[in-house]
C-alpha positions as CSV (number, residue, x, y, z in Angstrom):
1,M,-15.7,-23.6,-68.7
2,I,-13.0,-22.3,-66.3
3,N,-12.2,-24.5,-63.3
4,N,-11.7,-22.3,-60.2
5,S,-9.9,-24.6,-57.9
6,S,-9.7,-22.0,-55.2
7,S,-13.3,-22.6,-54.4
8,S,-12.9,-26.3,-53.9
9,P,-13.5,-27.7,-50.4
10,A,-9.9,-29.1,-50.3
11,F,-8.5,-25.7,-51.1
12,L,-10.6,-23.9,-48.5
13,F,-9.6,-26.5,-45.9
14,V,-5.9,-26.0,-46.6
15,S,-6.3,-22.2,-46.6
16,I,-8.2,-22.2,-43.2
17,A,-5.7,-24.5,-41.7
18,G,-2.8,-22.3,-42.9
19,L,-4.5,-19.2,-41.4
20,I,-5.0,-21.0,-38.1
21,L,-1.3,-22.0,-38.0
22,T,-0.2,-18.5,-38.9
23,L,-2.4,-16.9,-36.2
24,T,-1.2,-19.5,-33.6
25,A,2.4,-18.8,-34.5
26,N,1.8,-15.0,-34.3
27,F,0.1,-15.4,-30.9
28,A,2.9,-17.5,-29.5
29,T,5.5,-15.0,-30.7
30,A,3.5,-12.1,-29.2
31,Q,3.1,-14.1,-26.0
32,R,6.9,-14.7,-25.8
33,S,7.5,-11.1,-26.5
34,N,5.0,-10.0,-23.8
35,D,6.5,-12.4,-21.3
36,A,10.0,-11.0,-22.0
37,Q,8.7,-7.4,-21.5
38,L,7.2,-8.3,-18.1
39,S,10.2,-10.3,-16.9
40,T,12.3,-9.3,-13.9
41,T,15.8,-8.3,-15.0
42,V,17.6,-7.0,-11.9
43,D,21.2,-8.2,-11.2
44,D,21.7,-11.3,-9.1
45,G,22.0,-10.2,-5.5
46,F,19.8,-7.2,-6.0
47,T,18.1,-6.1,-2.8
48,I,15.1,-3.8,-2.1
49,A,14.2,-2.7,1.4
50,V,10.6,-1.9,2.2
51,V,9.2,-0.2,5.3
52,G,5.8,1.1,6.3
53,D,4.6,4.6,7.1
54,I,7.2,7.4,7.3
55,I,5.5,10.0,9.6
56,I,8.4,12.4,10.2
57,S,8.2,15.9,11.7
58,Y,11.8,17.0,12.0
59,P,15.4,15.8,11.1
60,L,16.8,13.0,13.1
61,D,20.5,14.0,13.3
62,H,20.3,14.0,17.1
63,M,19.6,10.2,17.0
64,L,22.9,9.3,15.3
65,S,24.5,8.6,18.7
66,D,22.0,5.8,19.3
67,P,23.4,2.4,18.2
68,G,20.0,1.0,17.6
69,F,19.1,3.9,15.3
70,R,22.4,3.7,13.5
71,A,21.8,0.0,12.8
72,V,18.5,0.9,11.2
73,V,20.1,3.5,8.9
74,E,22.8,1.0,7.9
75,L,20.0,-1.4,6.7
76,T,18.1,1.3,4.8
77,R,21.3,2.7,3.2
78,G,22.7,-0.8,2.5
79,A,20.0,-2.0,0.1
80,D,20.1,-1.3,-3.7
81,V,16.7,0.5,-3.4
82,T,14.8,1.5,-0.3
83,T,11.1,2.5,-0.3
84,G,8.2,3.3,2.0
85,N,5.0,5.3,2.3
86,F,5.6,9.0,2.9
87,E,2.6,10.0,5.1
88,G,2.4,13.7,5.6
89,N,3.5,17.1,4.2
90,I,6.7,19.0,4.0
91,I,6.1,22.6,4.9
92,D,8.1,25.7,5.7
93,G,5.7,27.2,8.3
94,R,7.4,30.6,8.2
95,T,6.4,31.2,4.6
96,F,3.6,28.8,3.8
97,K,0.4,30.5,2.7
98,G,-1.9,27.5,2.0
99,A,-5.6,27.3,2.6
100,A,-5.3,24.5,5.2
101,G,-3.0,24.4,8.1
102,G,-3.4,21.2,10.2
103,G,-2.3,17.6,10.4
104,F,1.0,15.8,9.7
105,G,3.6,18.3,8.7
106,G,7.4,18.1,8.6
107,E,10.0,20.8,8.4
108,P,11.8,21.3,5.0
109,E,14.9,19.5,6.2
110,V,13.0,16.2,6.6
111,A,13.2,15.7,2.9
112,D,17.0,15.9,3.1
113,W,17.0,13.5,6.1
114,V,14.7,10.9,4.4
115,K,17.1,10.9,1.4
116,E,20.1,10.7,3.7
117,M,18.6,7.6,5.4
118,G,18.8,5.9,2.0
119,F,15.3,6.2,0.7
120,D,15.1,6.3,-3.1
121,I,11.4,6.3,-4.0
122,V,8.3,6.7,-1.8
123,S,4.5,6.4,-2.2
124,R,2.4,9.5,-1.7
125,P,-1.3,8.6,-1.7
126,N,-2.7,8.4,1.8
127,N,-5.2,10.0,4.1
128,H,-2.8,12.6,5.4
129,A,-1.5,13.8,2.0
130,D,-4.0,16.6,2.0
131,D,-3.6,17.9,5.5
132,F,-2.3,21.2,4.3
133,G,-4.5,21.4,1.2
134,P,-3.4,21.5,-2.4
135,E,-0.6,23.9,-1.6
136,G,0.8,21.4,0.9
137,L,0.8,18.7,-1.8
138,V,2.7,21.0,-4.1
139,S,5.1,22.1,-1.4
140,T,5.8,18.5,-0.5
141,S,6.6,17.7,-4.1
142,R,8.9,20.6,-4.4
143,H,11.0,19.5,-1.4
144,L,11.1,15.8,-2.4
145,E,12.2,16.9,-5.9
146,R,14.8,19.3,-4.4
147,V,16.7,16.4,-2.8
148,G,16.2,13.9,-5.7
149,L,13.7,11.7,-3.9
150,Q,11.3,10.0,-6.3
151,Y,7.7,9.6,-5.5
152,S,4.6,7.9,-7.0
153,G,0.9,8.2,-6.8
154,Y,0.5,12.0,-7.0
155,G,0.5,14.2,-10.1
156,D,-0.8,17.3,-11.8
157,S,-3.1,15.1,-14.0
158,Y,-5.0,11.8,-13.7
159,W,-2.5,9.8,-15.8
160,A,0.5,11.5,-14.1
161,A,-0.8,10.3,-10.8
162,K,-1.5,6.8,-12.2
163,A,1.9,6.5,-13.9
164,A,4.8,4.6,-12.6
165,R,7.8,6.6,-11.4
166,F,11.3,5.3,-11.5
167,F,14.6,5.2,-9.7
168,S,17.7,3.8,-11.4
169,S,20.0,1.8,-9.1
170,P,23.2,0.0,-10.1
171,G,21.4,-3.3,-9.8
172,G,18.4,-2.3,-12.0
173,R,15.8,0.3,-12.8
174,V,13.0,0.2,-10.3
175,G,9.5,1.5,-10.9
176,M,6.6,2.2,-8.4
177,V,2.9,2.5,-8.9
178,A,1.0,3.7,-5.8
179,V,-2.8,4.1,-5.1
180,S,-5.2,4.7,-2.2
181,D,-8.9,5.3,-1.5
182,H,-8.4,8.9,-0.3
183,E,-8.9,12.4,-1.4
184,P,-8.0,14.6,-3.3
185,R,-8.6,12.1,-6.0
186,A,-7.2,12.7,-9.4
187,Q,-9.9,12.5,-12.1
188,P,-9.5,12.0,-15.9
189,A,-10.7,14.4,-18.5
190,R,-14.3,14.1,-19.7
191,G,-15.4,16.0,-22.8
192,E,-14.3,19.6,-22.6
193,W,-13.5,19.3,-18.9
194,P,-9.7,18.8,-18.6
195,G,-9.8,16.7,-15.4
196,V,-7.8,17.4,-12.3
197,G,-4.6,16.1,-10.6
198,G,-4.3,14.6,-7.2
199,L,-3.8,11.2,-5.7
200,S,-4.0,8.0,-7.7
201,P,-7.3,6.4,-6.8
202,L,-8.4,2.9,-6.2
203,R,-11.9,3.5,-4.9
204,V,-13.5,0.8,-2.8
205,T,-17.2,0.2,-1.8
206,R,-17.7,-1.4,1.6
207,Y,-20.6,-3.7,2.2
208,F,-21.7,-4.7,5.7
209,M,-22.5,-8.4,5.4
210,V,-25.3,-9.2,7.8
211,P,-26.2,-12.7,9.1
212,E,-29.6,-13.9,8.0
213,D,-31.0,-13.9,11.5
214,S,-30.3,-10.2,11.8
215,W,-31.6,-9.2,8.4
216,E,-35.2,-8.7,9.4
217,A,-34.3,-6.3,12.2
218,L,-32.2,-4.3,9.8
219,Q,-35.0,-4.2,7.3
220,R,-37.4,-3.0,10.0
221,M,-35.0,-0.1,11.0
222,R,-34.6,0.8,7.3
223,D,-38.4,1.0,6.8
224,L,-38.7,3.3,9.8
225,F,-36.2,5.7,8.3
226,P,-36.8,5.4,4.5
227,N,-34.9,8.6,3.7
228,G,-31.8,7.6,5.7
229,T,-29.9,7.3,2.5
230,G,-30.4,10.9,1.4
231,F,-32.7,13.8,1.1
232,Y,-35.1,12.3,-1.6
233,A,-34.0,8.9,-2.8
234,N,-34.9,5.8,-0.9
235,G,-31.9,3.9,-2.2
236,A,-31.5,0.1,-2.5
237,N,-34.0,-1.9,-0.5
238,S,-34.3,-5.4,-1.7
239,S,-34.4,-8.9,-0.2
240,S,-30.6,-9.1,-0.3
241,Q,-29.4,-5.5,-0.2
242,I,-30.3,-2.4,1.8
243,S,-28.9,1.2,1.5
244,F,-29.2,2.8,4.9
245,I,-27.5,5.6,6.9
246,G,-25.0,6.2,4.2
247,N,-23.8,2.6,4.0
248,Q,-24.5,-0.5,2.0
249,F,-25.8,-3.7,3.6
250,R,-26.0,-7.2,2.1
251,K,-27.4,-10.4,3.4
252,A,-24.7,-12.9,4.1
253,D,-24.9,-16.5,2.8
254,A,-26.9,-19.0,4.8
255,G,-24.9,-20.5,7.7
256,I,-22.9,-17.3,8.3
257,T,-23.4,-16.3,12.0
258,R,-20.9,-13.4,12.4
259,P,-21.1,-10.1,10.5
260,F,-18.1,-9.1,8.4
261,Y,-17.1,-6.6,5.7
262,H,-16.9,-7.2,2.0
263,Y,-15.3,-4.8,-0.5
264,E,-15.5,-4.2,-4.2
265,M,-13.0,-2.2,-6.2
266,N,-14.0,0.4,-8.7
267,Q,-13.3,-1.4,-12.0
268,Q,-12.2,1.6,-13.9
269,D,-9.7,2.5,-11.2
270,L,-8.5,-1.1,-11.2
271,T,-8.2,-1.3,-15.0
272,D,-6.2,1.9,-15.2
273,T,-3.9,0.9,-12.3
274,L,-3.1,-2.5,-13.8
275,A,-2.4,-0.8,-17.2
276,S,0.1,1.5,-15.4
277,I,1.7,-1.5,-13.7
278,R,2.2,-3.2,-17.0
279,E,3.6,-0.1,-18.7
280,G,5.8,0.6,-15.7
281,K,7.2,-2.9,-15.8
282,I,8.0,-2.7,-19.5
283,R,9.9,0.5,-18.8
284,S,11.9,-1.0,-15.8
285,D,13.7,-4.0,-14.6
286,F,11.6,-4.3,-11.4
287,I,8.3,-2.7,-10.2
288,T,6.7,-2.5,-6.9
289,V,3.1,-1.6,-6.1
290,A,2.0,0.3,-3.0
291,I,-1.4,0.9,-1.5
292,H,-2.4,2.8,1.6
293,A,-5.7,1.3,2.9
294,H,-7.4,1.2,6.3
295,H,-9.9,-1.5,5.4
296,F,-10.2,-4.7,7.3
297,L,-12.3,-7.9,7.2
298,E,-13.3,-8.6,10.8
299,T,-15.9,-6.3,12.4
300,T,-14.2,-6.2,15.8
301,G,-10.9,-7.0,17.4
302,G,-7.6,-5.2,17.4
303,Y,-4.5,-7.3,17.7
304,R,-4.6,-10.1,20.2
305,G,-1.1,-11.5,20.9
306,E,1.5,-12.3,23.4
307,G,2.2,-9.3,25.6
308,I,-0.3,-7.1,23.8
309,P,-3.7,-6.4,25.5
310,E,-6.8,-6.8,23.3
311,A,-7.5,-3.5,21.6
312,E,-10.9,-2.9,20.0
313,H,-9.4,-0.4,17.7
314,I,-9.5,-0.3,13.9
315,D,-5.9,0.8,13.6
316,T,-4.6,-2.4,15.1
317,N,-6.9,-4.9,13.3
318,P,-4.6,-7.3,11.4
319,S,-7.4,-8.9,9.3
320,I,-7.0,-8.5,5.6
321,A,-9.8,-6.9,3.6
322,D,-11.0,-9.4,0.9
323,Y,-10.2,-7.1,-2.0
324,L,-6.5,-6.7,-1.0
325,P,-5.4,-10.3,-2.1
326,E,-7.5,-9.8,-5.3
327,F,-5.7,-6.6,-6.1
328,A,-2.2,-7.9,-5.0
329,H,-2.6,-11.0,-7.1
330,A,-3.8,-9.0,-10.1
331,A,-0.9,-6.6,-9.8
332,I,1.6,-9.4,-9.8
333,D,-0.1,-11.1,-12.7
334,N,0.4,-7.8,-14.6
335,G,4.1,-7.6,-13.9
336,A,4.5,-6.4,-10.3
337,D,7.5,-7.9,-8.4
338,L,6.5,-6.7,-4.9
339,F,3.4,-5.5,-3.2
340,Q,3.7,-3.1,-0.2
341,G,0.6,-2.4,1.9
342,T,0.3,0.3,4.6
343,G,-2.6,2.0,6.4
344,V,-3.6,0.0,9.4
345,H,-1.1,0.9,12.1
346,A,0.0,-2.7,12.8
347,L,1.7,-5.5,11.0
348,R,-0.2,-7.9,8.8
349,G,0.7,-11.2,7.3
350,I,3.1,-11.8,4.4
351,E,2.2,-13.9,1.4
352,I,4.4,-15.3,-1.4
353,Y,2.4,-15.4,-4.6
354,N,4.1,-16.7,-7.8
355,E,7.4,-16.2,-6.1
356,R,6.7,-12.5,-5.4
357,P,6.3,-11.1,-1.9
358,I,3.1,-9.5,-0.7
359,F,3.3,-7.4,2.5
360,Y,-0.3,-6.8,3.5
361,G,0.7,-4.4,6.3
362,L,4.1,-3.0,7.1
363,G,3.1,-1.0,10.1
364,E,5.0,2.3,10.8
365,F,8.6,2.9,10.3
366,I,8.8,6.5,11.8
367,R,5.9,7.4,14.0
368,Q,6.1,11.1,15.0
369,M,2.3,11.4,14.8
370,D,2.3,12.5,18.4
371,V,4.0,15.7,17.3
372,I,1.2,17.1,15.3
373,G,2.0,19.5,12.5
374,L,4.5,22.3,12.9
375,A,5.9,24.1,16.0
376,G,5.0,27.6,17.2
377,R,1.3,27.3,17.8
378,G,1.5,29.1,21.2
379,D,0.1,26.2,23.2
380,P,2.3,23.2,23.8
381,Q,-0.7,21.0,24.5
382,R,-2.0,21.6,21.0
383,S,1.3,20.2,19.6
384,I,0.7,16.9,21.3
385,G,-1.6,14.5,19.5
386,P,-4.0,12.0,21.2
387,P,-2.3,9.5,23.4
388,N,-1.4,6.4,21.4
389,A,0.9,4.6,23.8
390,E,-1.9,2.3,25.0
391,F,-1.4,0.5,21.7
392,P,2.2,-0.8,21.8
393,V,1.6,-2.8,18.7
394,K,1.6,0.5,16.8
395,F,5.2,1.0,17.8
396,E,6.5,-2.4,16.5
397,S,7.3,-2.9,12.8
398,I,9.9,-4.3,10.4
399,I,12.4,-3.6,7.7
400,A,12.0,-6.3,5.1
401,I,15.0,-6.8,2.8
402,N,14.1,-8.8,-0.3
403,E,17.0,-10.4,-2.3
404,Y,16.7,-11.6,-5.9
405,A,18.6,-14.0,-8.0
406,G,17.9,-15.2,-11.6
407,G,15.0,-12.8,-11.8
408,T,13.1,-14.3,-8.9
409,L,12.9,-13.8,-5.2
410,R,15.5,-15.8,-3.3
411,E,15.0,-14.6,0.3
412,V,13.2,-12.1,2.5
413,R,15.1,-11.0,5.7
414,I,12.8,-9.4,8.3
415,H,14.5,-7.1,10.8
416,P,12.2,-6.2,13.7
417,V,12.1,-2.5,14.6
418,E,10.6,-0.8,17.7
419,L,9.7,2.9,17.9
420,R,10.3,3.6,21.6
421,Y,6.9,2.7,23.0
422,G,6.3,4.3,26.3
423,E,8.9,7.1,25.7
424,E,7.5,10.2,27.3
425,K,9.9,12.6,25.7
426,L,8.4,13.7,22.3
427,A,11.9,14.3,20.8
428,Q,12.6,10.5,21.3
429,R,9.2,8.9,20.7
430,G,8.3,7.2,17.4
431,I,11.9,7.0,16.1
432,P,13.0,3.5,15.0
433,R,15.8,1.4,16.3
434,I,16.6,-2.3,15.9
435,A,14.3,-4.1,18.4
436,P,16.0,-5.6,21.4
437,P,15.8,-9.4,21.6
438,A,12.6,-9.7,23.7
439,I,10.6,-7.3,21.5
440,A,12.2,-8.8,18.3
441,Q,11.1,-12.3,19.2
442,R,7.5,-11.0,20.0
443,I,7.3,-9.3,16.6
444,L,8.6,-12.3,14.7
445,R,6.3,-14.7,16.5
446,R,3.4,-12.4,15.7
447,L,4.4,-12.3,12.0
448,Q,4.7,-16.1,12.0
449,A,1.1,-16.5,13.3
450,L,-0.3,-13.9,10.8
451,S,1.6,-15.3,7.8
452,A,1.0,-19.0,8.4
453,P,-2.7,-18.9,7.1
454,L,-1.3,-17.3,3.9
455,G,1.0,-20.3,3.4
456,T,4.2,-18.5,4.4
457,E,6.7,-20.0,6.7
458,I,9.0,-17.6,8.5
459,E,12.1,-19.1,10.1
460,I,13.5,-17.2,13.1
461,V,17.3,-17.1,13.0
462,G,18.5,-15.3,16.0
463,N,16.5,-12.1,16.1
464,I,15.8,-12.0,12.3
465,G,13.0,-13.6,10.4
466,V,13.8,-15.4,7.1
467,I,11.5,-16.5,4.3
468,R,13.4,-18.7,1.9
469,V,12.2,-19.0,-1.7
470,N,13.7,-21.1,-4.6
471,N,16.4,-22.6,-2.4
């Protein structure tokens, strides 16, 4: 009789133990390799400057005689990499033959000027990207590419829009992934359908969270208009959720007395975005993630602060939609080194998460939105947008310069900027300059108040804010 020792309990135990040790070792090796791939490898002293919305209509050469503006340009040129959200289109109105012709438009030379100011890579997905239709998107790409200005978040296909784009600086190769909840949304191929290009999506569903004592009244209104959700379908109508007048309502938890908003991200959009962030980080030394989002948490209330009248206006609401921290943290967990938020036309708080900066709202860096579109419409009044000067908070923003050492954030220096609030001359309005002391102090104190609940301490040194990390 043959003795098959390989079937003995002792042999099986040793084999299983060996397999477990091998798998554990392989996992540890893979984890170390993964950690190395996602590490931050910029040179010590590397700096990246981030700003908010760049809404520019024409070149700004005429401002070079202004010391405050020159100081801004020195900062944006001085960083290793400078980035912001390019909001609008670059169009030659003399030759443009697009299907749409309204909204935020800049002359061809603005591409040269944005590059001249020191910008290296910009995000494209936002609610004004499509103001001149698909032809406007293509025209804008052509002019940005002409001057060598990289952009992210727009492409001829779904994955091209999702993919990171890169700029190589002497201090390291920097990538950017950019998303928004705006059209035209890039869509992936399905079956024989090839898909379409457009803006990189992160779709969000908004829920109106209704206090319990108001739920019965909402249910009664819903029952009176059962087809308020569409032509034929009644939509959701349960004890905890109602679909009505094109919106989603949910009953808030017991004890909640004020209505608020809750948001849920499209999980496929999120999964694909995080995959692009990880791939982008593997291909670069440093990666930043940009989002343009107008969502907020509180149902009422613009900014309330020193010297700023209460403004019940969504564009000045500094509250942070609940999905934004979730997305920002997930982005950093997947390799992002910096998170830059824009959309709401006012500053929001700053958070430091895992030694990475999160700017939930950077405001506006150039605000020429009062000069709508392109010149030559025949009626000067049609070239002047709605009056925005009653909201001075929209004209106050920052340049944030982030410095790194040993692969981690060392310091954030916050330079307050003001965009000429109250300036009646359109040629001067909305153009940044370093804020004078009184306005600078107001901006910094506001940021202190907004950032403190996020656990961030901002020290005011002269007229500059400083966040110190790893010191």
